[in-house]
C-alpha positions in Angstrom: -53.2 -110.1 -33.8 -55.6 -108.8 -36.5 -55.6 -105.1 -35.6 -58.4 -104.4 -38.1 -60.8 -106.4 -35.9 -60.1 -104.4 -32.7 -62.6 -101.7 -31.7 -61.4 -98.2 -31.2 -59.8 -97.1 -28.9 -58.3 -100.6 -28.4 -57.1 -100.7 -32.0 -55.3 -97.4 -31.5 -53.7 -98.7 -28.3 -52.5 -101.8 -30.1 -51.0 -99.6 -32.8 -49.3 -97.5 -30.2 -47.8 -100.6 -28.6 -45.7 -101.1 -31.7 -44.1 -97.8 -31.1 -44.0 -97.5 -27.3 -44.8 -100.6 -25.3 -44.5 -98.9 -22.0 -47.2 -96.5 -23.0 -49.5 -99.3 -23.8 -49.0 -101.0 -20.4 -49.7 -97.7 -18.6 -52.8 -97.2 -20.8 -54.2 -100.6 -19.8 -53.5 -100.0 -16.1 -55.2 -96.7 -15.9 -57.8 -97.2 -18.7 -60.9 -96.4 -16.7 -61.5 -93.3 -18.8 -60.7 -95.1 -22.1 -62.9 -98.1 -21.2 -65.8 -95.8 -20.5 -65.3 -94.3 -24.0 -65.0 -97.7 -25.6 -68.1 -99.2 -24.0 -70.1 -96.3 -25.4 -69.2 -97.0 -29.0 -69.9 -99.5 -31.7 -67.4 -100.9 -34.2 -66.0 -98.2 -36.6 -64.7 -94.7 -36.2 -64.6 -93.6 -32.6 -67.3 -91.1 -31.8 -66.3 -87.9 -30.1 -69.7 -87.5 -28.4 -72.8 -89.4 -27.7 -75.2 -88.7 -30.6 -78.3 -86.5 -30.2 -81.7 -88.1 -30.1 -85.1 -86.7 -30.0 -84.8 -86.4 -26.2 -81.1 -86.2 -25.6 -78.5 -83.6 -26.7 -75.1 -84.4 -28.2 -72.7 -84.9 -25.2 -69.0 -84.3 -25.5 -66.5 -86.2 -23.4 -63.9 -83.9 -21.8 -60.7 -84.5 -19.8 -60.2 -81.3 -17.8 -57.6 -79.8 -15.5 -56.7 -80.6 -11.9 -59.5 -81.7 -9.5 -60.6 -79.6 -6.5 -58.8 -76.3 -7.4 -61.0 -73.3 -8.1 -60.1 -73.2 -11.8 -61.9 -76.6 -12.2 -64.6 -76.3 -9.5 -65.7 -72.8 -10.3 -65.2 -72.6 -14.0 -64.4 -75.7 -16.0 -66.9 -78.1 -14.5 -69.9 -75.6 -14.5 -69.2 -74.6 -18.1 -69.2 -78.1 -19.5 -71.9 -79.6 -17.3 -74.3 -76.7 -17.1 -73.5 -73.6 -19.2 -73.0 -75.4 -22.5 -76.5 -76.8 -22.4 -78.0 -73.5 -21.3 -76.2 -71.5 -24.0 -77.2 -74.0 -26.7 -80.8 -74.3 -25.7 -80.3 -77.8 -24.5 -78.9 -79.1 -27.9 -75.4 -79.8 -26.6 -73.9 -80.9 -23.3 -70.7 -82.5 -21.9 -69.3 -84.8 -19.3 -66.0 -83.7 -17.8 -63.5 -85.5 -15.5 -60.3 -84.0 -14.1 -57.3 -85.6 -15.7 -55.8 -86.5 -12.3 -58.9 -88.6 -11.7 -59.4 -90.0 -15.1 -56.3 -92.2 -14.9 -54.7 -90.1 -17.6 -51.0 -89.5 -16.9 -50.1 -85.9 -17.8 -47.0 -86.9 -19.7 -49.0 -89.0 -22.2 -52.1 -86.8 -22.6 -51.0 -85.4 -26.0 -50.4 -88.9 -27.3 -53.8 -90.0 -26.2 -55.4 -87.0 -27.8 -53.5 -87.5 -31.0 -54.7 -91.1 -31.2 -58.3 -89.9 -30.5 -58.6 -91.9 -27.3 -59.1 -88.6 -25.5 -60.9 -86.4 -28.1 -61.0 -83.3 -25.9 -58.3 -82.9 -23.3 -56.2 -80.6 -21.1 -52.4 -80.8 -21.2 -50.3 -79.1 -18.5 -47.2 -77.7 -20.1 -45.0 -78.7 -17.2 -45.9 -82.4 -17.8 -45.4 -82.5 -21.6 -42.4 -80.3 -22.2 -39.9 -83.0 -21.4 -41.0 -84.7 -24.6 -42.0 -81.6 -26.5 -39.8 -78.7 -25.4 -40.9 -76.4 -28.2 -44.3 -76.0 -26.4 -42.7 -74.8 -23.2 -41.4 -71.2 -23.6 -44.5 -69.4 -22.3 -44.1 -71.0 -18.9 -40.3 -71.1 -18.5 -39.4 -70.6 -14.8 -38.4 -67.1 -13.9 -39.8 -65.5 -17.1 -43.1 -63.8 -16.0 -43.1 -62.1 -12.6 -46.8 -61.2 -12.9 -49.9 -61.9 -14.8 -49.6 -58.8 -16.9 -46.3 -60.0 -18.3 -47.6 -63.5 -18.7 -50.6 -62.3 -20.8 -48.1 -60.6 -23.2 -45.9 -63.7 -23.3 -48.7 -66.1 -24.1 -50.1 -63.7 -26.7 -46.7 -63.6 -28.4 -46.3 -67.3 -28.5 -49.9 -68.4 -29.1 -49.6 -68.6 -32.9 -46.7 -70.9 -32.5 -48.6 -73.1 -30.1 -51.5 -73.3 -32.6 -49.2 -74.2 -35.4 -47.1 -76.8 -33.5 -50.1 -78.6 -32.0 -51.8 -78.7 -35.4 -48.9 -79.8 -37.5 -47.1 -82.1 -35.1 -50.0 -83.6 -33.2 -53.1 -83.1 -35.3 -54.7 -81.1 -32.5 -56.8 -77.9 -32.5 -55.9 -75.5 -29.7 -59.1 -74.1 -28.2 -58.0 -72.4 -25.0 -55.0 -71.6 -22.8 -55.6 -71.8 -19.0 -53.3 -70.8 -16.2 -53.2 -71.7 -12.5 -52.2 -69.3 -9.8 -48.6 -68.2 -9.3 -46.3 -71.2 -8.5 -44.5 -70.2 -5.2 -42.4 -71.7 -2.5 -43.9 -73.4 0.6 -41.1 -74.1 3.1 -41.2 -76.0 6.4 -38.8 -73.5 8.0 -38.1 -69.8 7.9 -36.7 -68.2 4.8 -36.4 -64.6 3.9 -34.8 -64.5 0.5 -33.9 -66.5 -2.6 -30.4 -67.2 -1.2 -32.0 -68.9 1.8 -33.2 -71.7 -0.5 -29.7 -72.9 -1.2 -29.0 -76.4 0.0 -32.6 -77.4 0.3 -34.5 -80.1 -1.5 -37.4 -78.6 -3.3 -40.4 -80.2 -4.9 -40.9 -79.2 -8.6 -43.4 -80.2 -11.3 -41.5 -79.4 -14.5 -38.0 -79.5 -16.0 -37.8 -75.7 -16.1 -38.7 -75.5 -12.4 -35.9 -78.0 -11.7 -33.6 -75.7 -13.7 -34.6 -72.7 -11.5 -34.1 -74.7 -8.3 -30.7 -76.0 -9.5 -29.6 -72.4 -10.3 -30.3 -71.5 -6.7 -27.9 -74.2 -5.5 -30.8 -76.3 -4.3 -31.8 -79.9 -5.2 -35.1 -80.5 -7.2 -37.3 -83.5 -6.6 -40.1 -84.0 -9.2 -43.5 -85.2 -8.0 -47.1 -85.0 -9.0 -49.5 -82.6 -7.3 -51.1 -85.5 -5.3 -47.7 -86.5 -3.9 -46.7 -83.1 -2.5 -48.0 -83.7 1.1 -46.6 -87.3 1.4 -43.2 -86.0 0.2 -43.2 -83.1 2.6 -44.4 -85.2 5.6 -41.7 -87.8 4.9 -39.1 -85.1 5.0 -38.0 -85.8 1.4 -38.3 -82.1 0.6 -38.1 -79.0 2.8 -39.9 -76.8 0.3 -42.5 -77.3 -2.4 -43.3 -75.2 -5.5 -47.0 -75.2 -6.2 -49.9 -72.9 -6.7 -50.4 -70.1 -4.1 -54.0 -71.2 -3.4 -53.9 -74.9 -4.5 -51.3 -75.4 -1.8 -53.9 -74.3 0.7 -56.4 -76.8 -0.8 -54.2 -79.7 0.1 -53.3 -78.4 3.6 -49.8 -77.3 2.8 -50.3 -73.9 4.6 -50.8 -75.9 7.9 -47.5 -77.6 7.3 -45.3 -74.8 6.1 -43.8 -72.0 8.2 -42.9 -69.7 5.3 -44.3 -69.0 1.9 -41.9 -67.2 -0.4 -44.3 -65.6 -2.8 -42.1 -65.1 -5.9 -43.9 -66.6 -9.0 -41.6 -69.3 -10.4 -44.0 -70.2 -13.2 -47.8 -70.3 -13.7 -48.9 -73.8 -14.5 -50.1 -73.1 -18.1 -52.5 -75.7 -19.5 -53.6 -76.2 -23.1 -57.1 -77.3 -23.8 -57.3 -78.8 -27.3 -59.3 -81.2 -29.5 -58.2 -84.1 -31.7 -58.4 -82.6 -35.2 -60.8 -85.3 -36.6 -63.0 -85.0 -33.5 -63.2 -81.3 -33.9 -64.1 -81.5 -37.6 -66.7 -84.1 -36.8 -68.7 -81.7 -34.7 -71.7 -79.9 -36.2 -70.7 -76.5 -37.4 -73.1 -74.9 -35.0 -71.4 -76.5 -32.1 -67.9 -75.6 -33.3 -69.0 -71.9 -33.6 -70.5 -72.0 -30.1 -67.3 -73.3 -28.6 -65.2 -70.8 -30.5 -67.4 -68.1 -29.1 -67.7 -69.3 -25.5 -64.3 -70.9 -24.7 -62.5 -67.5 -24.8 -64.9 -66.4 -22.1 -64.1 -69.5 -20.0 -60.4 -68.9 -20.6 -60.7 -65.2 -19.5 -62.6 -66.2 -16.3 -59.9 -68.8 -15.4 -57.1 -66.2 -16.0 -59.0 -63.7 -13.8 -59.5 -66.2 -11.1 -55.8 -67.1 -11.1 -54.8 -63.5 -11.0 -57.0 -62.8 -8.0 -55.6 -65.9 -6.2 -52.0 -64.9 -7.0 -52.5 -61.5 -5.5 -53.9 -62.8 -2.2 -52.1 -64.1 0.8 -51.7 -67.9 -0.1 -53.2 -68.8 3.3 -56.2 -66.5 3.1 -59.8 -67.3 2.2 -61.9 -64.6 0.6 -62.0 -62.1 3.4 -61.0 -58.5 3.3 -57.5 -59.2 4.7 -56.5 -61.4 1.8 -54.0 -59.0 0.3 -50.2 -58.6 0.2 -49.1 -57.4 3.7 -51.9 -59.0 5.6 -51.0 -60.8 8.8 -51.5 -64.5 8.4 -49.8 -67.8 9.3 -47.5 -69.1 7.9 -45.4 -66.1 7.3 -45.5 -64.8 3.7 -42.3 -63.2 2.3 -42.7 -61.1 -0.8 -39.7 -60.7 -3.1 -37.8 -57.4 -3.2 -36.8 -55.5 -6.3 -33.3 -56.8 -5.9 -34.6 -60.4 -5.8 -36.7 -59.7 -8.9 -33.5 -58.6 -10.7 -31.9 -61.8 -9.5 -34.8 -63.8 -10.9 -34.3 -62.2 -14.3 -30.5 -62.8 -14.2 -31.1 -66.5 -13.4 -33.5 -66.7 -16.3 -31.1 -65.1 -18.8 -28.0 -66.9 -17.8 -29.4 -70.4 -16.9 -33.1 -71.1 -17.6 -33.2 -69.9 -21.2 -29.9 -71.5 -22.3 -31.0 -74.9 -20.8 -34.3 -74.7 -22.6 -32.4 -74.0 -25.8 -30.3 -77.1 -25.3 -33.4 -79.2 -24.9 -35.2 -77.7 -27.7 -32.5 -77.9 -30.3 -31.7 -76.3 -33.7 -33.9 -73.4 -34.7 -35.3 -72.7 -31.2 -33.2 -69.6 -30.7 -34.7 -68.0 -33.8 -38.2 -69.2 -32.7 -37.7 -67.5 -29.3 -36.3 -64.3 -30.8 -39.3 -63.8 -33.2 -41.9 -64.5 -30.5 -41.4 -64.0 -26.8 -38.1 -62.0 -27.1 -40.1 -59.2 -28.7 -42.2 -58.9 -25.5 -39.7 -59.4 -22.7 -36.6 -57.9 -24.4 -34.3 -61.0 -23.7 -32.7 -62.3 -26.9 -31.3 -65.8 -27.4 -27.9 -66.1 -29.0 -28.1 -67.4 -32.5 -25.3 -69.6 -33.9 -23.8 -68.2 -37.2 
């Protein structure tokens, strides 16, 4: 095959196949998004956006976060489809598709972005850390019991995220998003962490699996879309997912108990392929640098509000801790918060260090340890 004659992104996929054939096969199967990009371009370097004309603005192509949840519906989608055009006087616009509807598997999103197939995309840490554990510390299970702590943790580690994405993947980090607290939805009554022992629990990341294992329970990893089928089939008796996103899929009608201890926070990284970013007009890059922090802040605030409400509530005045709702919501005690920290120190952090390898203990100690006061042992 003469690769030089293949149009991008197909040429990139062919190159990728030499390294990872299974990745190429999946890319072809779910290539709706990629095909849409390819059909919009002529031979030569892949454009990152439709070019402006006398009547049409430059339009970016964005792969966003999870569909249907408030972070996408209320913030991401309006920003890209309406606010960008308004704030640029109509010079720039964007089309956005949620990654779980774009046919983009979360585990491969960084590869697709690195290749330029997806020039602007959103990567959920929980789905990429199996391959890139050095990106995972801000969302380690059991680390941040509240958003205030999480803000400090992300601020401490953000310079490392920027450096790692740029040097290892050729990506420019533009924003860090979070989803609401990832909590336990269970089909029967539980009253404490110890009641989770012996259960099979749906998880979405290796670190959540570590947390569940530390509780003497059995983790089962599934995508967000598979939660309800797994629960209905009896393959799991509990599921860890977002406090309000669980409501979106109807999990609150199926569960009898919500144990509202934040296990993790569903951190997502919004980034651009480095070449795609540099190809933008300087005016547009400045606009995005100015506006994306506002979008990030709005998403964090939305997630914090949702995490503080009863997971089964709407927006009414009774949506607060202690309100009477169904299913029963159990809030962790101070003793259980101490247990969470103990599990983190003794099991979660050591397991991450094993996956991350040499140098990661020092990386942890010079970043997040300075915020949470938990140091990693460093080999002499």
